[in-house]
N, C-alpha and C positions, 0 to 999 in steps of 0.2 A: 504494500500500500504506500502511496506517495505521502511523504511527510507534509503537514500543514506548515506554512510559513507566512510571515508578514514583516514588512519593513517600512518604517516611516522616518523621514529625515530630509536631507537636502543634498543635492549634487551640484558641484561647480565643475564645468566642463570647458576645456580649451581645445580648439581644433584649428586646422590649417587653412580654412576658408578665409579669403581676404575680405569678404563682406559677410553678413550674417548667414549662418549655415542654412542652405536651401532644403536640407533634409527635414527640418521641422515642419515646414508647410507642405512639401511634396511627399512627406512620409517615406522618404528614402528613394524616391523614384526620379529625382533630378540629380545630375552629376554634381559632385563637389566643384567649387570654383577653381581648384588647382589640380583637376583630373583625378587625384586620389585624396583620401581623407586621412589625415594623421591626427590622432585624438588621444588626450589623456584626461582623466577626471578624478576628482576626490569626492568621497561620500561620507557624510556625517550621519550615523544612525542614532536617532533620538529614542526610538522604541522599536522593538521587533522581537521575533522569536523564530527559531527553526525547530519544529516539533516542541519539545519542552525546554529547549536551550535558549536562554536570554541573550539577545544581541544588542541590547541598549548600550550606548556609549562607545561602541566599536567604530573605528574609522576604516574605510576601504578605499583602494585606488584601482584604477583601470587604465590599461593602455590598449588602444585599438587602432589598427592600421588597415584601412580599406582600400582595395585596388581601384575602385571606381564607384559606380552607383551602389548605394548602400543596400538596396533591396535585392541585389544580385548575389550578395554573400561573398564567400571566400575571404572573410576577415581573418586577420591574425590578432590574437588578444592575449593579454597577460593580466593576472589578478594579484593585487597586493592587499594584505590584511595586516592590521595593527599588530605589532609584536607583543602587545599585552593581552591579546585575545586568547582564550583557552583553546586547546586543540579541538574540542568538540564543536566550538563555534566556527573555527576555521574550516572544518570539514563541512559544516552546514552551509556556510557562505560559499564555499567552492561549488557545492551542488546547486545553490541558487544562481550563482553567476555563470555557470555553464549551462543553465537552462534545463537541468535534468529533473527538476521537481515542478515543472509547469508554471503557470501563472504569468505574471508580467514579463519575466525574463526568458520565457520559453523560446522566443525567437532566436536567442543566442545559441541554442542547440542546433538551429538550422543554418544560421548565417556565419558562424565562426568555423573556419576550415582548419585553422591551426591554433592550438591553445598552448601557450608557452609556460604554463604552470602557475602555481600559487606561491607567493613569496611573502614571508612575514618580515616586516620592516617597521621602523618607527614612522608613524604617520600623524601629521597634525592638520587640523581643519579649524581655522579661526575666522571670526568676523570682526573687522576693524572698520567702524562706521558702516558703510554698505559694501566694502570690499571684502571678498573672501580670500584668505591667505592659506594656501595648501602646500604642504611639504610631503614629498614621497622619498625622503631621505636621499640617498645617493642617485636616485633615478630622476630627481628634479622636482618640479612643482611650479607655483606661480602665484600671481595676484590677479584676481578677476573682479572687475568693477562694472555695475550696471550702467547702461546708456541712459542718460537723462532725457525725459520727454519735454514737451512744450510747457506743460503745467508745472509750476514750481514745486519741487519736492517729489515729483512723480517720475517713475522710470518707464521706459518703453517695455511693454509687456504684450506677449501674444497669448490671448485667452481662448479657452474652449477648443483647443486643437485636439487631434487624435494622435499626437506624437506619443510614442510608446513610453518615453521616460516620464512624461507628465503633461497634463492639458494646458498648464499655465507656465509660460517660459519667459523669464526675465532676459531680455536681449542685453548682452554684455560684451565687454572687450577685455582682452588679456593685457594688463599693464606689463606684466612679466610672465613668461611661460617657457619652460625648458623641459625636455625629456631626453634622457640619455640611458640607453640600455638595449640589449638584444640587437646590436648592430645599427641602432638608430641614434641620431643626434639632431633633435629638433629644436629650433628656436621659433616659437609661435607668438612672440610679443607683438602687440598691435593688431592681432587677428581676432576672428570671431570667438565668442565664448557665450555661455549661457548658464543661468542659475535656475534650478528647478526643484520645487518641493516634491518629495517622493511619498507616494502612498501605494506601495506595492504588495503583492501577495498572490496566493493561489486559491483563495476561497471567495 
């Protein structure tokens, strides 16, 4: 029987698109602006569980390298989990982020062609003002800030989308953004980013 799981929190994602990621609106059917999509993300889990295992307070990171149109698959991905997370939580998060227990992340089991494993490292995810500061230890990280809208104090937000990560996406830009590892050396500063509230699960 598939284990029940849920996860609530926030994701800050940085990608290589030079303008806001077209995947959000096209649901992965429009090409990235740079032919391929190079992406890393940090995740702050505020509450959640995998079966009876508590996931609250754990930080997670992702690296995804897509050769073209997102919906066509053949992604390469790696998973990073907070080094403070207990081994049973790491095992549960690995099953969630490889899509093997269905629900929100099930598409990863279809679209990821090469999984580079799970790596336990120190991860931090902080909010300073409205900027999200993420560190994936030796692999990099960055600073992601929302794009301001016309109304004072309001950010540009895409609402009510069918984007798999979440329906409401804060359009953002990477002030700093680096990823180094697995033969990759990306500098994505000044490029597209997004901040999304997560409400995931398989029930």
